[in-house]
A tleap script that builds the chain and sets N, CA, C and O, in Angstrom:
source leaprc.protein.ff14SB
mol = sequence {
  NMET VAL CYS ARG ALA GLY THR ASP LYS LEU
  LYS TYR TYR GLU VAL VAL LEU GLU GLU VAL
  ILE ILE ALA ASP TYR ALA GLN SER ALA SER
  SER GLY VAL PRO MET GLU VAL VAL GLN LEU
  ASN TYR GLY ARG ILE LYS THR THR TYR THR
  ARG GLN LYS ARG LEU ASP GLY SER ALA GLY
  GLY ASN VAL THR GLY GLY TRP ASP ARG ILE
  ASN ASN LYS LYS TYR CALA
}
set mol.1.N position { 103.934 171.152 141.236 }
set mol.1.CA position { 103.866 172.351 142.021 }
set mol.1.C position { 104.945 173.301 141.522 }
set mol.1.O position { 106.080 172.891 141.284 }
set mol.2.N position { 104.595 174.545 141.367 }
set mol.2.CA position { 105.530 175.579 140.929 }
set mol.2.C position { 105.567 176.652 142.005 }
set mol.2.O position { 104.526 177.100 142.486 }
set mol.3.N position { 106.788 177.066 142.383 }
set mol.3.CA position { 106.946 178.086 143.425 }
set mol.3.C position { 107.550 179.346 142.846 }
set mol.3.O position { 108.253 179.321 141.835 }
set mol.4.N position { 107.260 180.439 143.509 }
set mol.4.CA position { 107.799 181.751 143.151 }
set mol.4.C position { 109.290 181.786 143.466 }
set mol.4.O position { 109.716 181.234 144.480 }
set mol.5.N position { 110.081 182.419 142.624 }
set mol.5.CA position { 111.513 182.573 142.855 }
set mol.5.C position { 111.754 183.618 143.936 }
set mol.5.O position { 110.892 184.459 144.196 }
set mol.6.N position { 112.909 183.566 144.559 }
set mol.6.CA position { 113.244 184.545 145.589 }
set mol.6.C position { 113.269 183.919 146.968 }
set mol.6.O position { 113.249 182.697 147.111 }
set mol.7.N position { 113.313 184.764 147.972 }
set mol.7.CA position { 113.431 184.265 149.341 }
set mol.7.C position { 112.120 183.735 149.899 }
set mol.7.O position { 112.123 182.710 150.581 }
set mol.8.N position { 111.009 184.392 149.635 }
set mol.8.CA position { 109.707 183.929 150.117 }
set mol.8.C position { 109.095 183.010 149.075 }
set mol.8.O position { 108.643 183.470 148.027 }
set mol.9.N position { 109.079 181.719 149.355 }
set mol.9.CA position { 108.533 180.745 148.402 }
set mol.9.C position { 107.011 180.735 148.492 }
set mol.9.O position { 106.446 180.513 149.562 }
set mol.10.N position { 106.361 180.975 147.374 }
set mol.10.CA position { 104.906 180.953 147.307 }
set mol.10.C position { 104.504 179.930 146.260 }
set mol.10.O position { 104.843 180.073 145.085 }
set mol.11.N position { 103.784 178.902 146.680 }
set mol.11.CA position { 103.278 177.909 145.739 }
set mol.11.C position { 102.161 178.582 144.956 }
set mol.11.O position { 101.101 178.869 145.512 }
set mol.12.N position { 102.388 178.838 143.666 }
set mol.12.CA position { 101.365 179.556 142.911 }
set mol.12.C position { 100.646 178.701 141.886 }
set mol.12.O position { 99.651 179.148 141.315 }
set mol.13.N position { 101.121 177.472 141.629 }
set mol.13.CA position { 100.415 176.607 140.691 }
set mol.13.C position { 100.592 175.165 141.133 }
set mol.13.O position { 101.713 174.703 141.344 }
set mol.14.N position { 99.479 174.461 141.272 }
set mol.14.CA position { 99.525 173.065 141.703 }
set mol.14.C position { 98.595 172.245 140.822 }
set mol.14.O position { 97.480 172.667 140.517 }
set mol.15.N position { 99.061 171.077 140.418 }
set mol.15.CA position { 98.261 170.143 139.634 }
set mol.15.C position { 98.177 168.837 140.418 }
set mol.15.O position { 99.200 168.281 140.818 }
set mol.16.N position { 96.955 168.351 140.638 }
set mol.16.CA position { 96.742 167.083 141.336 }
set mol.16.C position { 96.029 166.134 140.377 }
set mol.16.O position { 94.977 166.465 139.830 }
set mol.17.N position { 96.614 164.947 140.176 }
set mol.17.CA position { 96.020 163.917 139.332 }
set mol.17.C position { 95.527 162.785 140.222 }
set mol.17.O position { 96.181 162.432 141.203 }
set mol.18.N position { 94.367 162.211 139.881 }
set mol.18.CA position { 93.825 161.063 140.604 }
set mol.18.C position { 93.574 159.928 139.626 }
set mol.18.O position { 93.390 160.151 138.430 }
set mol.19.N position { 93.570 158.707 140.150 }
set mol.19.CA position { 93.369 157.509 139.326 }
set mol.19.C position { 94.413 157.478 138.201 }
set mol.19.O position { 94.061 157.428 137.023 }
set mol.20.N position { 95.677 157.507 138.570 }
set mol.20.CA position { 96.779 157.646 137.614 }
set mol.20.C position { 97.428 156.296 137.325 }
set mol.20.O position { 97.646 155.491 138.230 }
set mol.21.N position { 97.732 156.063 136.050 }
set mol.21.CA position { 98.543 154.914 135.652 }
set mol.21.C position { 99.620 155.397 134.684 }
set mol.21.O position { 99.440 156.388 133.977 }
set mol.22.N position { 100.731 154.684 134.667 }
set mol.22.CA position { 101.788 154.982 133.699 }
set mol.22.C position { 101.410 154.291 132.401 }
set mol.22.O position { 101.343 153.063 132.347 }
set mol.23.N position { 101.163 155.067 131.358 }
set mol.23.CA position { 100.729 154.537 130.073 }
set mol.23.C position { 101.907 154.170 129.177 }
set mol.23.O position { 101.812 153.244 128.372 }
set mol.24.N position { 103.023 154.899 129.316 }
set mol.24.CA position { 104.190 154.619 128.477 }
set mol.24.C position { 105.427 155.177 129.158 }
set mol.24.O position { 105.356 156.158 129.899 }
set mol.25.N position { 106.555 154.544 128.897 }
set mol.25.CA position { 107.829 154.986 129.450 }
set mol.25.C position { 108.901 154.696 128.415 }
set mol.25.O position { 108.946 153.604 127.849 }
set mol.26.N position { 109.765 155.673 128.166 }
set mol.26.CA position { 110.839 155.486 127.184 }
set mol.26.C position { 112.088 156.225 127.633 }
set mol.26.O position { 112.015 157.283 128.259 }
set mol.27.N position { 113.236 155.647 127.302 }
set mol.27.CA position { 114.531 156.266 127.561 }
set mol.27.C position { 115.258 156.403 126.238 }
set mol.27.O position { 115.098 155.578 125.339 }
set mol.28.N position { 116.062 157.456 126.128 }
set mol.28.CA position { 116.897 157.605 124.940 }
set mol.28.C position { 118.090 158.480 125.278 }
set mol.28.O position { 118.096 159.207 126.272 }
set mol.29.N position { 119.093 158.391 124.427 }
set mol.29.CA position { 120.279 159.243 124.551 }
set mol.29.C position { 120.829 159.517 123.168 }
set mol.29.O position { 122.038 159.673 122.992 }
set mol.30.N position { 119.944 159.577 122.183 }
set mol.30.CA position { 120.371 159.718 120.794 }
set mol.30.C position { 121.095 161.030 120.526 }
set mol.30.O position { 121.961 161.080 119.652 }
set mol.31.N position { 120.767 162.080 121.245 }
set mol.31.CA position { 121.435 163.368 121.033 }
set mol.31.C position { 122.626 163.541 121.968 }
set mol.31.O position { 123.213 164.621 122.033 }
set mol.32.N position { 122.986 162.478 122.696 }
set mol.32.CA position { 124.091 162.560 123.635 }
set mol.32.C position { 123.659 162.974 125.027 }
set mol.32.O position { 124.441 162.899 125.975 }
set mol.33.N position { 122.418 163.410 125.152 }
set mol.33.CA position { 121.880 163.816 126.451 }
set mol.33.C position { 120.831 162.789 126.868 }
set mol.33.O position { 119.876 162.554 126.128 }
set mol.34.N position { 120.991 162.174 128.038 }
set mol.34.CA position { 119.987 161.202 128.473 }
set mol.34.C position { 118.617 161.860 128.638 }
set mol.34.O position { 118.506 162.980 129.137 }
set mol.35.N position { 117.579 161.143 128.210 }
set mol.35.CA position { 116.231 161.682 128.303 }
set mol.35.C position { 115.267 160.561 128.669 }
set mol.35.O position { 115.401 159.435 128.191 }
set mol.36.N position { 114.300 160.874 129.514 }
set mol.36.CA position { 113.234 159.950 129.868 }
set mol.36.C position { 111.900 160.618 129.551 }
set mol.36.O position { 111.715 161.809 129.799 }
set mol.37.N position { 110.987 159.846 129.008 }
set mol.37.CA position { 109.643 160.343 128.712 }
set mol.37.C position { 108.654 159.424 129.423 }
set mol.37.O position { 108.668 158.208 129.227 }
set mol.38.N position { 107.797 160.018 130.248 }
set mol.38.CA position { 106.780 159.264 130.975 }
set mol.38.C position { 105.420 159.811 130.566 }
set mol.38.O position { 105.169 161.012 130.671 }
set mol.39.N position { 104.546 158.930 130.101 }
set mol.39.CA position { 103.189 159.333 129.728 }
set mol.39.C position { 102.230 158.808 130.787 }
set mol.39.O position { 102.233 157.618 131.105 }
set mol.40.N position { 101.410 159.703 131.331 }
set mol.40.CA position { 100.456 159.342 132.369 }
set mol.40.C position { 99.032 159.433 131.839 }
set mol.40.O position { 98.701 160.346 131.083 }
set mol.41.N position { 98.204 158.496 132.232 }
set mol.41.CA position { 96.765 158.587 132.004 }
set mol.41.C position { 96.114 158.756 133.370 }
set mol.41.O position { 96.529 158.120 134.339 }
set mol.42.N position { 95.102 159.603 133.452 }
set mol.42.CA position { 94.487 159.909 134.739 }
set mol.42.C position { 92.974 159.979 134.601 }
set mol.42.O position { 92.440 160.211 133.517 }
set mol.43.N position { 92.301 159.774 135.720 }
set mol.43.CA position { 90.844 159.858 135.739 }
set mol.43.C position { 90.341 161.252 136.043 }
set mol.43.O position { 89.338 161.697 135.485 }
set mol.44.N position { 91.051 161.948 136.942 }
set mol.44.CA position { 90.636 163.294 137.339 }
set mol.44.C position { 91.853 164.194 137.473 }
set mol.44.O position { 92.931 163.751 137.870 }
set mol.45.N position { 91.662 165.470 137.134 }
set mol.45.CA position { 92.717 166.467 137.284 }
set mol.45.C position { 92.132 167.684 137.987 }
set mol.45.O position { 91.009 168.105 137.707 }
set mol.46.N position { 92.911 168.236 138.899 }
set mol.46.CA position { 92.496 169.460 139.592 }
set mol.46.C position { 93.678 170.420 139.591 }
set mol.46.O position { 94.797 170.035 139.932 }
set mol.47.N position { 93.432 171.666 139.209 }
set mol.47.CA position { 94.483 172.681 139.219 }
set mol.47.C position { 94.096 173.793 140.186 }
set mol.47.O position { 92.927 174.160 140.309 }
set mol.48.N position { 95.102 174.315 140.862 }
set mol.48.CA position { 94.904 175.446 141.768 }
set mol.48.C position { 95.952 176.495 141.443 }
set mol.48.O position { 97.152 176.233 141.518 }
set mol.49.N position { 95.492 177.677 141.085 }
set mol.49.CA position { 96.381 178.806 140.810 }
set mol.49.C position { 96.198 179.818 141.933 }
set mol.49.O position { 95.076 180.240 142.214 }
set mol.50.N position { 97.291 180.207 142.574 }
set mol.50.CA position { 97.249 181.206 143.637 }
set mol.50.C position { 97.678 182.546 143.061 }
set mol.50.O position { 98.815 182.712 142.618 }
set mol.51.N position { 96.758 183.493 143.073 }
set mol.51.CA position { 97.075 184.837 142.576 }
set mol.51.C position { 98.121 185.480 143.474 }
set mol.51.O position { 98.203 185.191 144.667 }
set mol.52.N position { 98.918 186.357 142.873 }
set mol.52.CA position { 99.929 187.089 143.631 }
set mol.52.C position { 99.614 188.572 143.602 }
set mol.52.O position { 99.259 189.124 142.561 }
set mol.53.N position { 99.747 189.206 144.747 }
set mol.53.CA position { 99.531 190.649 144.833 }
set mol.53.C position { 100.716 191.363 144.195 }
set mol.53.O position { 101.869 191.014 144.446 }
set mol.54.N position { 100.427 192.351 143.379 }
set mol.54.CA position { 101.495 193.096 142.697 }
set mol.54.C position { 102.408 193.834 143.668 }
set mol.54.O position { 103.611 193.952 143.435 }
set mol.55.N position { 101.835 194.322 144.742 }
set mol.55.CA position { 102.586 195.147 145.682 }
set mol.55.C position { 103.739 194.395 146.342 }
set mol.55.O position { 104.872 194.878 146.361 }
set mol.56.N position { 103.448 193.212 146.883 }
set mol.56.CA position { 104.491 192.503 147.629 }
set mol.56.C position { 104.681 191.045 147.226 }
set mol.56.O position { 105.532 190.363 147.798 }
set mol.57.N position { 103.919 190.552 146.268 }
set mol.57.CA position { 104.065 189.173 145.810 }
set mol.57.C position { 103.434 188.134 146.715 }
set mol.57.O position { 103.598 186.936 146.485 }
set mol.58.N position { 102.711 188.572 147.745 }
set mol.58.CA position { 102.065 187.617 148.649 }
set mol.58.C position { 100.814 187.028 147.993 }
set mol.58.O position { 100.351 187.512 146.959 }
set mol.59.N position { 100.279 185.978 148.612 }
set mol.59.CA position { 99.107 185.297 148.071 }
set mol.59.C position { 97.894 186.218 148.063 }
set mol.59.O position { 97.677 186.997 148.991 }
set mol.60.N position { 97.101 186.109 146.982 }
set mol.60.CA position { 95.930 186.958 146.849 }
set mol.60.C position { 94.669 186.196 146.517 }
set mol.60.O position { 93.767 186.757 145.895 }
set mol.61.N position { 94.572 184.934 146.910 }
set mol.61.CA position { 93.379 184.137 146.633 }
set mol.61.C position { 93.652 183.056 145.608 }
set mol.61.O position { 94.599 183.156 144.827 }
set mol.62.N position { 92.824 182.022 145.609 }
set mol.62.CA position { 93.004 180.876 144.719 }
set mol.62.C position { 91.949 180.824 143.623 }
set mol.62.O position { 90.812 181.257 143.811 }
set mol.63.N position { 92.347 180.288 142.479 }
set mol.63.CA position { 91.438 179.979 141.382 }
set mol.63.C position { 91.609 178.491 141.117 }
set mol.63.O position { 92.715 178.037 140.824 }
set mol.64.N position { 90.515 177.722 141.218 }
set mol.64.CA position { 90.610 176.277 141.027 }
set mol.64.C position { 89.776 175.834 139.841 }
set mol.64.O position { 88.830 176.510 139.436 }
set mol.65.N position { 90.139 174.706 139.302 }
set mol.65.CA position { 89.398 174.112 138.209 }
set mol.65.C position { 89.774 172.653 138.094 }
set mol.65.O position { 90.769 172.214 138.671 }
set mol.66.N position { 88.990 171.906 137.360 }
set mol.66.CA position { 89.316 170.504 137.200 }
set mol.66.C position { 88.347 169.809 136.269 }
set mol.66.O position { 87.311 170.352 135.887 }
set mol.67.N position { 88.724 168.567 135.909 }
set mol.67.CA position { 87.887 167.778 135.024 }
set mol.67.C position { 87.951 166.322 135.445 }
set mol.67.O position { 89.023 165.793 135.741 }
set mol.68.N position { 86.790 165.682 135.468 }
set mol.68.CA position { 86.666 164.261 135.762 }
set mol.68.C position { 86.478 163.541 134.431 }
set mol.68.O position { 85.398 163.593 133.843 }
set mol.69.N position { 87.520 162.874 133.958 }
set mol.69.CA position { 87.452 162.176 132.671 }
set mol.69.C position { 86.589 160.923 132.761 }
set mol.69.O position { 86.018 160.486 131.762 }
set mol.70.N position { 86.493 160.349 133.949 }
set mol.70.CA position { 85.715 159.122 134.128 }
set mol.70.C position { 84.229 159.401 133.936 }
set mol.70.O position { 83.536 158.654 133.245 }
set mol.71.N position { 83.737 160.484 134.553 }
set mol.71.CA position { 82.315 160.839 134.471 }
set mol.71.C position { 82.029 161.956 133.478 }
set mol.71.O position { 80.877 162.360 133.317 }
set mol.72.N position { 83.071 162.464 132.805 }
set mol.72.CA position { 82.947 163.502 131.786 }
set mol.72.C position { 82.203 164.735 132.306 }
set mol.72.O position { 81.202 165.167 131.736 }
set mol.73.N position { 82.733 165.295 133.427 }
set mol.73.CA position { 82.112 166.492 134.001 }
set mol.73.C position { 83.156 167.301 134.767 }
set mol.73.O position { 84.265 166.831 135.019 }
set mol.74.N position { 82.777 168.534 135.133 }
set mol.74.CA position { 83.668 169.386 135.921 }
set mol.74.C position { 83.998 168.711 137.239 }
set mol.74.O position { 83.204 167.952 137.794 }
set mol.75.N position { 85.209 169.018 137.726 }
set mol.75.CA position { 85.668 168.438 138.986 }
set mol.75.C position { 86.391 169.508 139.773 }
set mol.75.O position { 87.287 170.170 139.248 }
set mol.76.N position { 86.017 169.683 141.013 }
set mol.76.CA position { 86.693 170.675 141.856 }
set mol.76.C position { 86.660 170.262 143.269 }
set mol.76.O position { 87.179 170.971 144.132 }
savepdb mol mol.pdb
quit
């Protein structure tokens, strides 16, 4: 989930995964900075983008999309 900066928080992008498993996990600190990498495999993904009005930054409607990898078709 990603929110708009400022005082009024508006969730403008959301990603939902279903049928999720952790496919790989790795840790490293070779550059002196600790880092973790997590790879996920999922069956379905759904995204929701909330448009923002130029005038005041408030919500202006949603655009959704998704894909079902299990059945190889659109998902919403």
